[in-house]
C-alpha positions in Angstrom: 4.3 16.6 -9.7 3.5 14.7 -7.5 6.1 12.3 -5.6 4.9 8.3 -6.3 5.9 5.9 -3.9 5.3 2.2 -5.0 5.2 -0.8 -2.4 5.6 -4.3 -3.6 3.3 -5.7 -0.7 5.4 -9.1 -1.0 8.4 -7.4 0.5 6.6 -7.3 3.8 6.5 -10.9 4.4 9.7 -12.2 2.4 11.5 -13.2 4.8 8.8 -15.7 6.3 7.2 -16.7 2.7 3.6 -16.0 4.3 1.6 -12.8 4.9 0.8 -13.4 9.1 -2.0 -11.7 10.9 0.4 -11.7 13.8 2.5 -9.2 12.3 0.0 -6.8 11.1 0.7 -4.2 12.9 4.6 -4.4 11.9 3.2 -4.8 7.9 1.1 -1.2 8.8 4.2 0.5 10.6 6.2 0.0 7.6 4.0 0.6 5.0 3.3 4.0 6.7 6.9 4.6 7.1 7.7 3.8 3.2 4.5 6.0 2.3 5.7 9.3 4.2 3.3 12.3 3.9 1.5 13.1 1.0 2.4 11.1 -1.5 1.1 8.9 -4.4 1.1 5.8 -3.3 1.0 2.2 -5.5 0.7 -0.7 -3.8 1.1 -4.0 -6.1 2.7 -7.1 -6.3 1.2 -10.6 -4.3 -0.5 -10.2 -1.4 -3.8 -11.7 0.6 -6.7 -9.5 0.4 -7.1 -9.0 3.8 -3.4 -7.6 3.8 -4.4 -5.2 0.7 -7.3 -3.9 2.9 -6.0 -3.3 5.9 -2.8 -0.7 4.3 -5.4 0.9 2.4 -6.8 1.9 5.8 -3.5 2.2 7.1 -2.7 4.9 4.6 -5.6 6.6 4.5 -5.1 10.1 6.0 -1.4 9.8 5.3 -1.4 9.0 1.4 -2.8 12.0 -1.1 -3.9 9.2 -3.6 -3.4 5.4 -3.1 -3.9 3.5 -6.1 -3.6 -0.7 -6.8 -1.7 -2.2 -9.8 -1.9 -5.2 -11.2 -0.3 -7.0 -14.7 -4.6 -7.6 -15.0 -6.4 -4.5 -13.9 -3.8 -2.0 -14.9 -4.2 1.2 -12.4 -6.9 1.3 -10.1 -7.7 4.1 -7.8 -8.6 3.2 -4.3 -8.8 7.3 -2.9 -7.8 10.3 -4.7 -7.5 13.3 -2.4 -6.1 15.9 -4.6 -8.2 18.6 -4.5 -7.4 19.6 -8.1 
């Protein structure tokens, strides 16, 4: 069974209360650190679409599978590099 890492995007900017483009590099570094390598990563929580897009880009090549999860859509697979 694959290890699943769930990251609530809103926790990245909880101190300021608002996601800031000027902090984007820090958000990306934090998500890469939490995600590790070759794991299934689930992004959830409130956040601007630009942040979700950049985090997905930052995790490409790091995560085996990336999933977006929300109460409205359920789970949506963004990418899946598992050959099986």
